[in-house]
C-alpha positions in Angstrom: 93.9 83.7 84.0 90.5 82.2 84.6 89.1 85.5 85.9 90.6 87.5 83.0 89.0 85.2 80.5 85.6 85.7 82.1 86.1 89.5 82.0 86.9 89.3 78.3 83.7 87.3 77.5 81.6 89.8 79.3 83.2 92.7 77.5 82.6 91.1 74.1 78.9 90.4 74.8 78.5 94.0 75.9 79.9 95.1 72.6 77.7 92.8 70.6 74.5 94.3 72.0 75.5 97.9 71.1 75.6 99.7 67.8 79.3 99.7 66.9 80.3 102.8 65.1 83.4 105.0 65.1 84.4 108.4 66.5 84.8 108.9 70.2 82.2 111.7 70.4 79.5 109.4 69.2 80.8 106.0 70.5 82.3 106.9 73.8 83.1 103.3 74.9 86.3 101.5 73.9 87.3 98.0 74.9 90.6 96.3 74.2 92.2 92.9 74.7 95.5 91.4 73.7 98.9 90.4 75.0 101.3 92.3 77.3 105.0 92.1 78.0 106.8 93.0 81.2 110.4 94.1 81.0 112.5 95.1 84.0 115.9 95.5 82.3 115.7 99.0 80.7 114.6 100.6 83.9 117.9 99.6 85.6 119.7 102.2 83.4 116.8 104.3 82.2 118.9 107.2 81.1 121.9 105.2 80.0 122.9 103.6 76.8 121.5 100.3 77.8 117.9 101.6 77.5 118.3 102.3 73.8 120.2 99.1 73.2 118.0 96.7 75.2 114.5 98.2 74.9 113.5 95.9 72.0 115.4 92.8 73.3 112.3 90.7 73.7 114.1 87.4 73.6 116.3 88.0 76.6 114.3 90.4 78.7 110.6 90.4 77.9 108.1 88.3 79.9 105.3 87.3 77.6 102.3 85.0 78.4 101.3 83.4 75.1 97.5 84.1 75.5 95.2 87.0 75.9 96.7 88.7 79.0 95.0 92.1 79.2 91.6 93.6 79.0 90.9 97.3 79.0 87.8 99.5 79.0 87.6 103.3 78.7 85.0 106.0 78.2 85.4 109.2 76.2 84.7 112.3 78.4 85.3 115.1 75.9 88.1 117.2 74.3 90.1 114.1 73.4 90.2 112.7 77.0 89.1 109.2 78.1 89.2 107.6 81.5 89.3 103.8 82.0 90.7 100.8 83.7 92.9 97.9 82.6 93.5 94.5 84.1 96.5 92.4 83.1 98.3 89.2 84.1 101.7 87.7 83.2 104.3 85.1 84.3 107.7 86.5 85.3 110.7 84.3 84.7 113.2 87.1 83.8 114.2 90.1 85.9 116.5 91.7 83.5 119.4 89.2 82.9 118.4 87.2 86.0 116.3 84.1 85.7 113.7 83.5 88.4 111.1 81.0 89.2 107.8 81.6 87.5 106.2 84.4 89.4 102.6 85.4 89.0 102.1 89.0 87.9 98.7 90.8 88.3 98.0 94.5 87.7 94.9 96.6 87.9 95.4 100.2 86.6 93.3 103.3 86.2 94.0 105.3 83.1 93.6 108.9 81.8 94.2 108.9 78.0 94.5 111.8 75.6 94.1 111.3 71.9 96.3 113.7 70.1 94.5 113.6 66.7 90.8 113.4 65.9 89.0 111.2 63.3 92.2 109.8 61.8 93.2 106.2 60.9 96.4 106.5 62.8 95.4 107.7 66.2 98.3 108.4 68.6 97.7 109.0 72.3 99.5 109.6 75.6 98.4 108.0 78.9 99.0 108.5 82.6 97.5 106.8 85.6 98.1 104.7 88.6 97.4 101.2 89.9 98.4 98.3 91.9 100.6 95.4 90.9 101.0 92.0 92.6 104.1 89.7 92.2 102.9 86.5 93.7 101.4 87.6 97.0 103.3 90.9 97.3 101.7 94.1 96.0 102.6 97.7 95.6 101.1 100.9 94.1 102.5 102.3 90.8 102.4 105.5 88.9 102.2 105.0 85.2 103.0 107.0 82.1 103.1 105.9 78.5 102.4 106.5 74.8 100.6 104.4 72.2 98.8 104.4 68.9 95.5 103.1 67.6 95.4 102.0 63.9 91.8 101.7 62.8 91.1 99.0 60.2 87.5 100.0 60.0 85.4 102.7 61.6 85.1 100.7 64.8 87.9 98.0 64.9 91.6 98.7 65.2 95.0 97.6 66.4 96.4 99.2 69.6 100.2 99.3 70.3 101.3 100.8 73.6 104.2 101.0 76.0 104.4 102.5 79.4 106.7 103.0 82.4 105.4 101.9 85.7 107.1 103.4 88.8 106.7 101.4 92.0 106.2 103.1 95.4 107.8 100.1 97.2 111.4 99.0 97.0 110.5 95.3 96.8 108.7 95.9 93.5 111.1 97.0 90.7 110.0 99.7 88.3 109.4 98.2 84.9 108.1 98.7 81.4 104.9 97.2 80.2 104.2 96.8 76.5 100.8 96.0 75.1 99.5 94.9 71.7 95.9 94.0 71.0 92.6 94.8 69.3 90.3 97.7 70.2 86.6 98.1 69.6 84.7 101.4 69.9 80.9 101.3 70.5 78.1 103.0 72.3 76.7 105.4 69.7 72.9 105.5 69.2 71.6 105.3 65.6 67.9 104.6 65.9 67.2 104.6 62.2 70.3 102.8 61.2 71.4 105.3 58.6 74.9 105.6 59.9 74.3 109.0 61.4 74.2 109.2 65.2 71.0 110.4 66.8 72.7 113.4 68.4 73.7 114.6 64.9 70.6 113.3 63.1 67.9 115.8 62.3 65.5 112.9 61.5 66.6 110.3 64.1 63.7 107.9 63.5 63.8 108.0 59.7 66.7 106.7 57.7 68.3 109.5 55.7 71.5 110.8 54.1 74.5 112.4 55.7 74.2 115.4 53.2 70.8 116.2 54.9 71.9 115.6 58.5 70.2 112.2 58.5 67.0 113.3 56.8 65.6 111.3 53.9 65.3 112.2 50.2 62.8 109.5 49.1 62.8 110.5 45.4 66.6 111.0 45.2 66.3 114.4 43.6 68.8 116.1 45.9 66.1 117.9 48.0 65.3 116.5 51.4 61.7 115.4 51.9 60.9 118.1 54.5 61.7 120.8 51.9 60.4 118.9 48.9 56.9 119.8 47.7 56.8 116.5 45.8 58.8 114.1 48.1 57.8 111.0 46.1 58.5 112.4 42.6 62.0 113.5 41.5 62.0 117.1 40.5 64.3 120.2 40.3 65.2 122.8 42.8 63.6 125.4 40.6 60.3 123.5 41.0 60.8 123.0 44.8 61.5 119.3 44.2 58.5 118.7 41.8 58.7 117.5 38.2 57.8 119.7 35.2 57.3 117.3 32.3 56.6 119.9 29.7 59.2 122.4 30.9 56.8 125.3 31.0 57.8 126.4 34.5 54.7 125.1 36.1 55.1 122.1 38.3 53.1 119.1 37.2 51.1 119.0 40.4 49.9 122.5 39.6 49.7 122.0 35.8 46.3 121.5 34.3 48.1 120.4 31.0 51.2 118.7 32.3 52.2 117.3 28.9 51.8 120.5 26.9 53.9 123.6 27.5 51.7 126.6 28.6 51.7 129.7 30.7 51.5 130.1 34.5 48.5 132.4 34.0 46.5 129.5 32.5 47.8 126.9 35.0 50.3 125.5 32.5 48.0 125.2 29.6 48.7 126.6 26.1 46.8 129.4 24.4 47.6 129.2 20.6 45.6 132.3 19.6 46.6 134.4 22.6 43.1 135.3 23.6 43.6 134.4 27.3 41.4 131.2 27.0 43.3 127.9 27.3 43.1 125.8 24.2 41.4 123.0 26.1 38.6 125.4 26.9 38.7 127.3 23.7 36.1 126.4 21.1 38.0 128.4 18.5 41.7 127.8 19.5 43.0 129.2 16.2 40.9 132.5 16.4 41.1 135.0 19.2 37.9 135.6 21.1 36.7 136.5 24.5 36.3 134.1 27.4 32.6 135.0 27.6 32.2 133.5 24.1 34.3 130.4 24.9 37.3 131.9 23.1 35.5 132.5 19.8 35.1 135.9 18.1 31.7 137.4 18.2 29.9 137.4 14.8 27.7 139.9 13.0 25.8 137.6 10.8 23.5 140.2 9.4 26.3 142.7 8.8 24.6 145.6 10.4 27.5 146.6 12.5 26.0 145.2 15.7 27.7 142.0 17.0 25.4 139.1 17.4 25.9 139.1 21.1 24.4 142.6 21.3 22.1 142.3 18.4 18.5 141.8 19.4 17.8 140.9 15.7 21.0 138.9 14.8 19.4 137.5 11.6 17.9 140.8 10.3 20.0 143.9 9.5 19.1 146.9 11.6 20.6 150.0 13.1 23.0 150.5 16.0 20.5 152.9 17.6 17.8 150.2 17.5 20.2 147.5 19.0 20.7 145.8 15.6 17.0 145.6 14.7 15.4 147.5 11.8 13.5 150.6 12.6 9.9 151.1 11.7 9.8 153.9 9.2 6.8 156.2 8.5 6.3 154.3 5.2 6.2 151.0 7.0 3.8 152.5 9.7 1.5 153.7 6.9 1.5 150.3 5.2 0.7 148.6 8.4 -2.3 150.8 9.0 -3.4 150.5 5.4 -3.7 146.8 6.1 -5.2 147.2 9.6 -8.0 149.5 8.4 -9.2 146.8 6.0 -9.8 144.2 8.7 -13.5 143.3 8.7 -15.7 142.4 11.6 -19.1 140.8 11.9 -21.7 143.6 12.2 -21.9 144.8 15.8 -19.4 142.2 16.9 -15.7 141.8 17.6 -15.2 138.6 15.6 -12.9 138.9 12.6 -14.4 137.9 9.2 -12.7 135.1 7.4 -12.2 137.4 4.4 -9.6 139.3 6.5 -7.3 136.3 6.9 -5.0 137.4 4.1 -4.6 140.9 5.4 -3.9 139.5 8.8 -1.1 137.4 7.3 0.4 140.6 5.7 0.3 142.4 9.1 2.0 139.4 10.8 4.7 139.4 8.1 5.5 143.1 8.8 5.5 142.7 12.6 8.0 139.8 12.3 10.4 142.0 10.4 10.7 144.3 13.4 11.0 141.8 16.3 11.9 144.3 19.0 9.3 146.9 18.1 6.2 147.2 20.3 2.8 148.2 18.9 -0.6 149.3 20.2 -3.7 147.8 18.5 -6.3 150.6 18.6 -10.0 150.1 18.0 -12.3 153.0 16.7 -16.0 153.2 15.8 -18.4 155.7 14.2 -20.9 157.7 16.2 -23.9 155.5 15.5 -25.3 154.1 18.7 -24.5 155.1 22.3 -21.0 156.2 23.2 -20.8 153.5 25.9 -21.6 150.8 23.4 -19.2 152.2 20.9 -16.4 152.3 23.5 -17.0 148.7 24.5 -17.1 147.6 20.9 -13.8 149.3 20.1 -12.1 147.7 23.0 -13.2 144.2 22.2 -12.3 144.6 18.5 -8.8 145.8 19.4 -8.4 142.9 21.8 -9.7 140.5 19.2 -7.0 141.6 16.7 -4.2 141.4 19.4 -5.3 137.9 20.4 -5.3 136.8 16.8 -1.7 138.1 16.3 -0.5 136.5 19.5 -2.0 133.2 18.5 -0.1 133.4 15.2 3.3 133.9 16.8 3.7 137.5 17.7 5.1 137.8 21.3 2.4 139.1 23.6 4.7 141.5 25.3 5.1 143.4 22.0 1.4 144.2 21.8 -1.2 146.2 23.8 -4.9 146.8 23.0 -6.9 149.9 23.6 -10.3 151.1 22.4 -11.2 154.8 21.7 -14.8 154.3 20.7 -16.0 157.3 18.7 -13.5 159.7 20.1 -11.0 159.9 17.2 -12.8 160.0 13.9 -10.8 160.5 10.7 -13.8 161.5 8.6 -17.2 163.0 9.1 -19.8 160.8 10.7 -22.5 162.7 8.8 -21.9 160.6 5.6 -22.0 157.0 5.1 -18.5 157.0 3.5 -17.2 158.9 6.5 -18.7 156.5 9.0 -17.1 153.6 7.1 -13.7 155.2 7.5 -14.2 155.8 11.1 -15.0 152.1 11.8 -11.4 150.9 11.8 -8.4 149.3 13.6 -5.0 150.9 13.6 -1.7 149.3 14.6 0.7 152.0 15.8 4.4 151.9 16.8 5.0 152.6 20.5 7.8 155.2 20.6 
């Protein structure tokens, strides 16, 4: 009795230091403890009527020690089979109908158990085995066979009821029945993350998860395990691969540049009210369709000449398509320009422009500004008085003087060039005073 109690304490401590879960495949160890009863009477007429009549006659025939009188341990080995050992003790004062002095009874048995059903609350089994039994100091080997049932209250704790026939190999030890009733505990499964799923079945054994995902977690609870969830910390839908879509536009919030406004995938979830392909947030004219190159606004034609401002070199002055939106210099304008230019007066023998020519210079500037993309050549001419070399130099300096004046007053320099022809291109006879006066001139001609 003393030794059996120690064995029970060791078994309970072993159970306490293990993760106790159910199912033999995951928790291969099972320990049991309880009471046993020894009955010799039915075996005297095992196949006769007395077996059926006297089997449950516990009062007259059963020897029961009113304390924990057996401890068992077994290990699952697969396919419903378990192997184990059981130690029991008792006090015999009845051998059938015969009273005897208290005889000590000790038994140590090896067992092979087969569980008929799997994963059920009511768990029937059959058992065979062999062992050695002592009555006082006399011992004999036995062959054992029996049936029993485990009734599991929880996944790991249950009630075990069992009866077995023990056949002795020696005549001095009578064959007998042994009945057992006690508690059983299963344990031994490993569940590192404590999620109730054993490591061998847990696809994520070190992270607590859900049975539905083979032990893997679903942190945001959206029904998509984290390893397959593009947004594991935000609840989303399967269609969005686990990500939320607040505005319901089919673009996940993480990829949506406008997560609170329904838009199109092409514009990263942003709306485009005017349908011009420019997202409203970037569209300076969200209610008017326009190209992206103009920030979503339509191109204007402020001067109404049929050339859009973006292509119009003269957007504020009506022109022609052929001249990129700028007005074309007509023959009439060219004549007017030269009529003014020929009246420009210079100091005698010099290139300095007389103050009296200021008003005509203003008229010339006004005309040039009306044709902002036109280029002109300022040409200087002289009469034939004096040397040709001197006349050439004078014509060049006077042409350059006019160009510099115009540039100084706002005409872009790239539009103007200056050239002197000296006395080479007269427009009247140098034989008369009137003719020489006409030949001393400046012309401003369009570059074609």
